[in-house]
ZAMAR-484771 format. One line per field, with one value per atom (N, C-alpha, C): chain; atom name; residue in three letters; x, y, z. Coordinates in Angstrom, 2 decimals, padded with zeros to 5 digits, always signed. Layout:
pado: c(A,...)
zalo: c(CA,...)
tido: c(ALA,...)
px: c(X,...)
py: c(Y,...)
pz: c(Z,...)
***
This chain:
pado: c(A,A,A,A,A,A,A,A,A,A,A,A,A,A,A,A,A,A,A,A,A,A,A,A,A,A,A,A,A,A,A,A,A,A,A,A,A,A,A,A,A,A,A,A,A,A,A,A,A,A,A,A,A,A,A,A,A,A,A,A,A,A,A,A,A,A,A,A,A,A,A,A,A,A,A,A,A,A,A,A,A,A,A,A,A,A,A,A,A,A,A,A,A,A,A,A,A,A,A,A,A,A,A,A,A,A,A,A,A,A,A,A,A,A,A,A,A,A,A,A,A,A,A,A,A,A,A,A,A,A,A,A,A,A,A,A,A,A,A,A,A,A,A,A,A,A,A,A,A,A,A,A,A,A,A,A,A,A,A,A,A,A,A,A,A,A,A,A,A,A,A,A,A,A,A,A,A,A,A,A,A,A,A,A,A,A,A,A,A,A,A,A,A,A,A,A,A,A,A,A,A,A,A,A,A,A,A)
zalo: c(N,CA,C,N,CA,C,N,CA,C,N,CA,C,N,CA,C,N,CA,C,N,CA,C,N,CA,C,N,CA,C,N,CA,C,N,CA,C,N,CA,C,N,CA,C,N,CA,C,N,CA,C,N,CA,C,N,CA,C,N,CA,C,N,CA,C,N,CA,C,N,CA,C,N,CA,C,N,CA,C,N,CA,C,N,CA,C,N,CA,C,N,CA,C,N,CA,C,N,CA,C,N,CA,C,N,CA,C,N,CA,C,N,CA,C,N,CA,C,N,CA,C,N,CA,C,N,CA,C,N,CA,C,N,CA,C,N,CA,C,N,CA,C,N,CA,C,N,CA,C,N,CA,C,N,CA,C,N,CA,C,N,CA,C,N,CA,C,N,CA,C,N,CA,C,N,CA,C,N,CA,C,N,CA,C,N,CA,C,N,CA,C,N,CA,C,N,CA,C,N,CA,C,N,CA,C,N,CA,C,N,CA,C,N,CA,C,N,CA,C,N,CA,C,N,CA,C,N,CA,C,N,CA,C,N,CA,C,N,CA,C)
tido: c(MET,MET,MET,GLY,GLY,GLY,ALA,ALA,ALA,GLN,GLN,GLN,ASN,ASN,ASN,VAL,VAL,VAL,SER,SER,SER,VAL,VAL,VAL,ILE,ILE,ILE,GLY,GLY,GLY,SER,SER,SER,ASN,ASN,ASN,VAL,VAL,VAL,MET,MET,MET,THR,THR,THR,ALA,ALA,ALA,ASP,ASP,ASP,ALA,ALA,ALA,LEU,LEU,LEU,ALA,ALA,ALA,THR,THR,THR,GLY,GLY,GLY,LEU,LEU,LEU,MET,MET,MET,ILE,ILE,ILE,LEU,LEU,LEU,THR,THR,THR,PRO,PRO,PRO,GLU,GLU,GLU,GLU,GLU,GLU,ALA,ALA,ALA,TRP,TRP,TRP,GLN,GLN,GLN,LEU,LEU,LEU,ALA,ALA,ALA,ASP,ASP,ASP,ARG,ARG,ARG,LEU,LEU,LEU,GLU,GLU,GLU,LEU,LEU,LEU,GLU,GLU,GLU,VAL,VAL,VAL,LEU,LEU,LEU,LEU,LEU,LEU,VAL,VAL,VAL,VAL,VAL,VAL,ARG,ARG,ARG,GLU,GLU,GLU,GLN,GLN,GLN,GLY,GLY,GLY,GLY,GLY,GLY,PHE,PHE,PHE,ARG,ARG,ARG,ASN,ASN,ASN,ARG,ARG,ARG,LEU,LEU,LEU,THR,THR,THR,PRO,PRO,PRO,GLY,GLY,GLY,PHE,PHE,PHE,PRO,PRO,PRO,VAL,VAL,VAL,LEU,LEU,LEU,ASP,ASP,ASP,ALA,ALA,ALA,ALA,ALA,ALA,ALA,ALA,ALA,ARG,ARG,ARG,GLY,GLY,GLY)
px: c(-005.90,-005.80,-004.32,-004.14,-002.77,-002.87,-001.50,-001.37,-001.80,-002.58,-002.89,-002.28,-001.44,-000.75,+000.34,+001.33,+002.38,+003.02,+003.10,+003.81,+004.88,+006.00,+007.12,+007.68,+008.00,+008.53,+010.05,+010.94,+012.34,+013.19,+014.25,+015.54,+015.25,+014.91,+014.80,+013.96,+013.37,+012.25,+012.69,+013.82,+014.34,+014.26,+014.75,+014.88,+013.43,+012.82,+011.34,+010.67,+010.73,+009.94,+010.49,+011.91,+012.36,+011.99,+011.86,+011.35,+010.00,+009.15,+007.86,+007.62,+008.18,+008.30,+008.60,+009.50,+010.05,+009.05,+008.41,+007.32,+006.16,+005.82,+004.64,+004.57,+005.69,+005.92,+005.84,+005.79,+005.84,+004.11,+003.98,+002.72,+002.42,+001.47,+001.48,+002.10,+001.85,+002.78,+004.35,+004.91,+006.10,+006.71,+005.71,+006.31,+006.10,+005.27,+005.19,+006.47,+006.81,+007.96,+009.35,+009.30,+010.49,+010.57,+009.60,+009.35,+009.89,+009.37,+009.81,+011.18,+011.80,+013.18,+014.12,+013.63,+014.48,+014.05,+013.13,+012.65,+012.09,+011.37,+010.66,+009.45,+009.01,+007.77,+006.91,+005.92,+005.12,+003.50,+002.90,+001.43,+001.08,+000.43,+000.13,-001.30,-002.05,-003.45,-003.64,-004.37,-004.51,-006.15,-006.15,-007.57,-007.93,-009.08,-009.54,-010.91,-011.57,-012.95,-013.82,-014.55,-015.29,-014.88,-013.41,-013.04,-011.48,-011.12,-009.57,-009.37,-007.98,-007.66,-006.22,-006.10,-004.91,-003.96,-002.84,-001.95,-000.69,-000.47,+000.54,+001.52,+002.94,+003.77,+003.48,+003.87,+003.43,+004.09,+005.17,+005.70,+005.31,+004.39,+003.78,+002.79,+003.15,+002.31,+000.75,-000.02,-001.61,-002.31,-002.98,-003.83,-005.12,-005.48,-007.14,-006.95,-007.37,-007.50,-008.19,-009.28,-009.94,-009.03,-007.80,-006.98,-006.32,-006.15,-005.60,-006.56,-007.83,-008.81,-008.35)
py: c(+004.60,+003.14,+002.73,+001.83,+001.24,-000.07,-000.27,-001.57,-001.10,-002.03,-001.85,-002.68,-003.78,-004.67,-005.25,-005.54,-006.27,-007.30,-008.60,-009.56,-010.27,-010.48,-010.81,-012.15,-013.33,-014.41,-014.12,-014.10,-013.95,-014.86,-014.79,-015.75,-015.46,-014.26,-013.79,-012.86,-012.72,-011.79,-010.46,-009.83,-008.46,-008.11,-009.12,-008.87,-008.73,-009.62,-009.76,-008.42,-007.86,-006.74,-005.55,-005.34,-004.32,-004.26,-005.43,-005.34,-005.11,-005.48,-005.28,-003.81,-003.35,-001.61,-000.99,-001.33,-000.64,-000.87,-002.07,-002.15,-001.42,-001.04,-000.38,+001.16,+001.55,+003.02,+003.23,+002.13,+002.15,+001.92,+002.14,+001.80,+000.32,-000.14,-001.60,-002.30,-001.54,-002.01,-002.06,-000.91,-000.70,-001.95,-002.08,-003.06,-004.47,-004.86,-005.98,-006.40,-005.25,-005.40,-005.58,-004.78,-005.01,-006.50,-006.89,-008.10,-009.13,-008.95,-009.97,-009.81,-008.66,-008.44,-008.97,-008.99,-009.41,-011.05,-011.45,-012.74,-013.11,-012.18,-012.44,-013.09,-013.79,-014.29,-013.47,-012.67,-011.75,-012.00,-011.25,-011.08,-009.63,-009.05,-007.52,-007.56,-006.93,-006.68,-005.42,-005.24,-003.83,-003.57,-002.30,-001.54,-001.26,-001.77,-001.25,-000.78,-000.28,+000.12,-000.97,-001.00,-002.07,-003.06,-002.76,-003.75,-004.05,-005.29,-005.56,-006.53,-006.86,-007.90,-008.36,-009.78,-010.18,-010.55,-010.31,-010.58,-011.33,-012.56,-013.36,-013.85,-014.00,-014.70,-016.18,-016.86,-018.26,-019.18,-018.80,-019.55,-019.05,-018.05,-017.59,-018.68,-019.08,-020.17,-019.66,-020.42,-020.08,-021.35,-020.85,-021.94,-022.25,-021.02,-021.10,-020.65,-021.47,-021.22,-019.91,-019.57,-018.07,-016.96,-017.08,-015.98,-015.65,-016.44,-015.90,-015.14,-014.93,-014.21,-012.75)
pz: c(+002.61,+003.40,+003.52,+004.42,+004.63,+005.54,+005.76,+006.68,+007.89,+008.55,+009.93,+010.76,+010.38,+011.20,+010.19,+010.72,+009.96,+010.97,+010.59,+011.35,+010.50,+011.23,+010.46,+011.11,+010.53,+011.03,+010.91,+011.90,+011.82,+012.61,+012.33,+013.25,+014.58,+015.04,+016.37,+016.56,+017.80,+018.04,+017.72,+018.19,+017.92,+016.51,+015.55,+014.27,+013.54,+013.98,+013.57,+013.87,+015.07,+015.61,+014.80,+014.67,+013.92,+012.40,+011.70,+010.42,+010.53,+011.30,+011.23,+011.45,+012.39,+012.60,+011.25,+010.75,+009.49,+008.28,+008.13,+007.14,+007.49,+008.63,+009.03,+008.38,+008.44,+008.03,+006.49,+005.75,+004.27,+003.83,+002.55,+002.02,+001.93,+001.91,+001.81,+000.57,-000.43,-001.69,-001.58,-000.91,-000.89,+000.35,+001.30,+002.34,+001.71,+000.90,-000.04,-000.72,-001.48,-002.31,-001.60,-000.53,+000.52,+001.06,+001.38,+001.95,+001.03,-000.07,-001.30,-001.52,-001.64,-002.12,-000.96,+000.38,+001.62,+001.81,+001.10,+001.26,+002.73,+003.13,+004.43,+004.40,+005.41,+005.80,+006.38,+005.81,+006.44,+006.33,+007.26,+007.07,+007.21,+006.11,+006.14,+006.29,+007.25,+007.37,+006.74,+005.67,+005.02,+004.95,+005.40,+005.53,+003.93,+003.73,+002.30,+002.47,+001.54,+001.69,+001.92,+002.93,+003.28,+004.27,+004.85,+005.59,+005.49,+005.72,+005.75,+004.94,+004.33,+003.62,+004.22,+004.38,+004.66,+003.54,+003.50,+002.42,+003.07,+002.83,+003.18,+002.31,+002.71,+001.86,+002.00,+000.79,+000.85,+002.01,+002.66,+003.84,+005.12,+005.26,+006.51,+007.12,+008.30,+008.70,+009.25,+008.79,+008.92,+009.77,+010.83,+011.51,+010.90,+010.29,+009.76,+008.38,+007.48,+006.05,+005.78,+006.67,+006.18,+006.38,+007.23,+007.40,+006.03,+004.95,+003.72,+003.06,+003.39,+002.56,+002.77)
***
């Protein structure tokens, strides 16, 4: 299983897109560790048995509290 989507909040769209692309090629745990080390605001959507799980950094903006599940 692995990351199905990565969203990054960045200072500009090109940087955010490049970071999200780079994080997609890593395992979800590697992506999370790198995002933490670089102090990024990210949303990882991870496929797990039985469905998907959202993993967000604390500063990632959320419009719906259910998205944190």
